[in-house]
C-alpha positions as a printed Julia matrix, in Angstrom:
307×3 Matrix{Float64}:
  10.99    9.32  -29.75
   8.17    7.08  -28.64
   8.86    4.35  -26.2
   7.75    1.09  -27.73
   7.85   -2.6   -26.74
   7.13   -4.24  -30.15
   7.99   -7.84  -30.02
   8.87   -7.81  -26.57
   7.47  -10.01  -23.68
   6.33   -8.32  -20.43
   5.37  -10.02  -17.2
   3.44   -8.06  -14.7
   2.6    -9.77  -11.38
  -0.69   -8.73   -9.51
  -2.02   -7.21  -12.7
  -5.57   -8.23  -12.4
  -6.49   -4.85  -10.61
  -5.15   -1.53   -9.76
  -1.53   -0.54  -10.38
  -0.5    -3.76  -12.11
  -3.71   -3.63  -14.49
  -2.88   -0.06  -15.57
   0.82   -1.02  -16.14
  -0.23   -4.32  -18.21
  -2.65   -2.37  -20.42
  -0.23    0.26  -21.27
   2.49   -2.26  -22.12
   0.12   -3.82  -24.44
  -0.92   -0.4   -26.12
   2.72    0.12  -26.72
   3.08   -3.21  -28.44
   4.26   -5.7   -25.88
   2.87   -9.09  -25.49
   1.81   -9.3   -21.74
   1.66  -11.99  -19.17
  -1.08  -10.92  -16.86
  -0.4   -12.51  -13.55
  -2.82  -12.4   -10.73
  -3.64  -15.12   -7.97
  -7.13  -13.44   -7.79
  -7.02  -13.5    -3.88
  -8.54  -10.94   -1.63
  -6.39   -7.77   -0.19
  -4.99  -10.06    2.56
  -3.92  -12.84    0.09
  -6.69  -15.28    0.93
  -8.44  -17.0    -1.69
  -8.01  -17.18   -5.54
  -9.61  -16.63   -8.75
  -8.71  -16.29  -12.37
 -11.4   -13.82  -13.13
  -9.55  -10.73  -12.76
  -6.54  -11.72  -14.88
  -8.7   -13.1   -17.56
 -10.72   -9.91  -17.82
  -7.47   -7.82  -18.23
  -6.37  -10.39  -21.01
  -9.71  -10.03  -22.8
  -9.46   -6.28  -22.74
  -5.94   -6.36  -24.35
  -6.99   -8.76  -26.93
 -10.21   -6.67  -27.75
  -7.94   -3.95  -28.44
  -5.82   -5.88  -30.91
  -2.94   -7.02  -28.42
  -1.55  -10.17  -27.29
  -1.72  -11.52  -23.69
  -2.11  -14.57  -21.55
  -3.54  -14.91  -18.19
  -1.57  -16.74  -15.3
  -2.62  -17.48  -11.89
   0.69  -18.36  -10.17
   1.14  -17.54   -6.61
   4.52  -15.53   -6.53
   5.45  -16.93   -3.18
   5.71  -20.29   -4.69
   8.75  -20.62   -6.92
   7.45  -23.81   -8.52
   4.52  -21.92   -9.87
   6.64  -18.97  -10.69
   8.81  -21.37  -12.86
   6.03  -22.65  -14.55
   4.73  -19.15  -15.46
   8.03  -18.26  -16.87
   8.12  -21.53  -18.82
   4.63  -20.84  -20.35
   5.72  -17.5   -21.5
   8.98  -18.96  -23.19
   7.08  -21.55  -24.77
   4.69  -19.26  -26.26
   6.84  -16.3   -27.32
  10.43  -17.46  -26.81
  11.62  -14.41  -24.76
  11.06  -12.41  -21.63
  12.32   -8.76  -21.74
  10.67   -7.15  -18.79
   9.38   -8.17  -15.33
   7.34   -5.92  -13.16
   7.25   -7.33   -9.54
   4.01   -5.59   -8.48
   2.02   -8.4    -6.68
   1.28   -7.66   -3.03
  -0.95   -8.16    0.01
  -1.72   -6.3     3.29
  -2.09   -7.57    6.61
  -1.91   -4.5     8.8
  -1.82   -4.38   12.59
   0.35   -2.77   15.25
   3.47   -4.96   15.99
   1.99   -5.59   19.45
  -0.97   -7.19   18.02
   0.45   -8.7    15.01
   0.99  -12.58   14.6
   4.22  -13.62   13.41
   2.45  -15.71   10.66
   0.94  -12.47    9.09
   4.4   -10.73    9.29
   5.91  -13.88    7.44
   3.15  -13.85    4.86
   3.66  -10.2     3.86
   7.44  -10.75    3.55
   6.8   -13.92    1.3
   4.57  -12.15   -1.12
   6.35   -8.85   -1.42
  10.02   -9.68   -0.94
  10.33  -13.44   -1.62
   7.79  -13.21   -4.44
   9.88  -10.45   -6.22
  13.02  -12.65   -5.5
  11.21  -15.64   -6.86
  10.1   -14.02   -9.95
  13.45  -12.24  -10.65
  15.33  -15.59  -10.18
  12.86  -17.39  -12.67
  13.85  -14.87  -15.44
  17.46  -14.09  -14.49
  19.34  -16.78  -16.51
  17.31  -16.16  -19.49
  17.97  -12.34  -19.32
  21.64  -13.09  -18.57
  21.79  -15.2   -21.67
  20.15  -12.71  -23.93
  22.31   -9.82  -22.41
  19.05   -7.73  -21.95
  16.36   -7.28  -19.27
  14.54   -4.93  -17.28
  13.31   -5.77  -13.88
  11.07   -3.34  -11.72
  10.35   -3.81   -8.05
   7.58   -2.06   -6.24
   8.51   -0.48   -2.85
   6.35    2.01   -0.85
   6.6     5.14    1.15
   6.16    2.92    4.02
   9.14    1.14    3.43
  11.26    4.27    2.62
   9.79    6.23    5.67
   7.62    4.1     7.71
   3.91    3.94    8.58
   2.0     3.17   11.79
   0.64   -0.43   11.84
   2.68   -1.64    8.82
   5.89   -3.14   10.17
   5.49   -6.2     8.14
   4.79   -4.23    4.92
   7.5    -1.72    5.73
  10.21   -4.42    6.07
   9.22   -6.18    2.96
   9.23   -2.83    0.93
  12.59   -1.63    2.07
  14.07   -5.05    1.67
  13.13   -4.7    -2.05
  15.4    -1.55   -2.35
  18.3    -3.57   -0.92
  17.55   -6.31   -3.28
  17.54   -3.96   -6.21
  20.87   -2.3    -5.24
  22.76   -5.61   -5.29
  20.77   -7.11   -8.23
  21.41   -4.23  -10.4
  25.28   -4.33   -9.71
  25.17   -8.08  -10.74
  23.14   -7.39  -13.8
  25.03   -4.5   -15.14
  27.33   -6.31  -17.44
  24.53   -8.46  -18.77
  22.45   -5.44  -19.84
  19.96   -5.95  -17.04
  18.74   -2.8   -15.5
  16.86   -2.92  -12.06
  14.83   -0.19  -10.76
  12.25    0.5    -8.17
   8.91    2.09   -8.19
   7.37    3.96   -5.08
   3.78    4.67   -6.1
   0.96    6.37   -4.63
  -2.36    5.42   -6.04
  -6.0     4.71   -5.26
  -6.23    1.03   -5.52
  -7.93   -1.58   -3.18
  -4.72   -1.45   -1.18
  -4.93    2.02   -0.3
  -8.67    2.6     0.03
  -8.53    2.59    3.9
  -5.56    5.0     4.31
  -6.21    7.71    1.68
  -9.07   10.34    2.24
 -11.86    9.84   -0.11
 -11.79   13.41   -1.29
  -8.38   13.06   -2.87
  -8.89    9.59   -4.35
  -9.68   11.02   -7.76
  -6.24   12.37   -7.94
  -4.6     9.21   -7.55
  -5.62    7.22  -10.52
  -3.07    4.19  -11.26
  -2.72    5.56  -14.67
  -0.71    8.58  -13.39
   1.81    6.06  -11.92
   2.32    3.95  -14.92
   4.49    6.17  -17.02
   7.36    5.88  -14.53
   7.14    2.04  -14.93
   7.18    2.46  -18.65
  10.23    4.63  -18.57
  12.11    2.12  -16.14
  11.17   -0.85  -18.55
  12.55    1.1   -21.55
  15.92    0.62  -23.38
  17.22    3.83  -22.11
  16.07    3.49  -18.55
  18.58    4.21  -15.71
  19.54    1.48  -13.26
  19.24    1.06   -9.54
  17.12    4.18   -9.01
  13.99    4.64   -6.73
  11.21    6.52   -8.71
   8.37    7.85   -6.87
   5.02    8.62   -8.48
   1.53    9.79   -7.59
  -1.18   12.35   -8.81
   0.93   13.39  -11.73
   4.12   13.85   -9.63
   7.23   12.08  -10.39
  10.53   12.21   -8.28
  13.58   10.2    -7.12
  14.05    9.0    -3.66
  17.74    9.07   -2.54
  19.52    7.09    0.38
  22.37    9.44    1.5
  25.18    9.3     4.01
  26.72   12.25    6.12
  30.55   12.69    5.93
  30.51   11.83    9.71
  33.38   12.03   11.95
  36.5    10.23   13.08
  37.48    9.23   16.52
  41.04    8.13   17.43
  41.23    4.67   19.26
  41.31    6.09   22.69
  38.32    8.22   22.0
  36.03    5.37   20.82
  33.5     5.37   23.48
  29.7     5.55   23.38
  29.93    8.79   25.32
  31.92   10.5    22.69
  29.73    9.23   19.91
  26.8    10.98   21.92
  28.71   14.17   22.51
  29.51   14.26   18.62
  26.03   13.63   17.44
  25.51   17.05   16.07
  28.54   16.73   13.81
  27.82   13.1    13.03
  24.11   14.06   11.85
  25.35   17.21   10.12
  24.09   17.03    6.58
  26.72   19.41    4.98
  28.59   17.4     2.31
  26.01   14.59    2.36
  26.25   12.21   -0.63
  24.54    9.3    -2.36
  26.95    6.11   -2.24
  26.78    3.89   -5.29
  27.68    0.65   -3.68
  28.37   -0.7    -0.16
  32.1    -0.61   -0.91
  32.13    3.35   -0.95
  31.17    3.21    2.74
  34.19    1.25    3.69
  36.43    3.48    1.39
  34.97    6.5     2.84
  35.79    5.56    6.54
  39.24    3.97    5.58
  40.31    7.21    3.69
  38.97    9.37    6.78
  40.97    7.31    9.28
  44.04    7.18    7.11
  44.12   10.98    6.93
  43.67   11.41   10.7
  46.28    8.67   11.4
  48.75    9.8     8.98
  48.64    6.5     6.97
  49.4     6.36    3.22
  46.92    4.11    1.38
  48.75    4.38   -1.93
  47.15    4.93   -5.26
């Protein structure tokens, strides 16, 4: 069955170019009314222009769709609130939020100014928080919503010269995990995309000979799925060059040390057992880790935890 967004309203941040533009155009093709948000700044976040967002809106309208351009800076909550208010005034609802806006200010940590660390956090992490906060009560009241974060392989696995970007991007995974739990009873599903695509954000880090394989349009199907009615929730979907996968944070069973054994030396001695991945599993919420350790301790100490 085709995935459609007829009568739905979708906000896509950072959608004047690259991945965001691809997402916005595909949502429009599938019937959505789209808020094309883009500050229109340079890759490092400097400057602003409404040209890119306006061009995407014109492309959507020329194909028979509905869209409005918005130049809100996602790092400014007042501007984000105004963007959401504009969408509600025009169309009366917001069904999907795609947090895609981002900037790069790469340098090794030794050479990075803290202001540039903070700016990347502000746009990627706080920007996504601002946008999610601005639509949250509306989605809760309507008992429906889809929110998509955009993480990165840098956040999940690290990358040289991107400590600021990596911190922001993994922070979004933590934000998703808790926000998805809070939104569950209100019909709000929250997921995270980890894309690989040839955009102005990646031109310096991806070899030219493979850029043609990494068109943004190959990533967008994952976003459409995460925004659909039958989407999962609290998942990290990776996508690029036609490949789609799921990233999982797992935890080993670990060991138990009795009170008189709890020294750093014994942890070091047991590291091979601690890091043994046999029996590894994906935890569904933070409380499961507490439960795991308490159950393990109770078993070793002969304590009955009851039912």
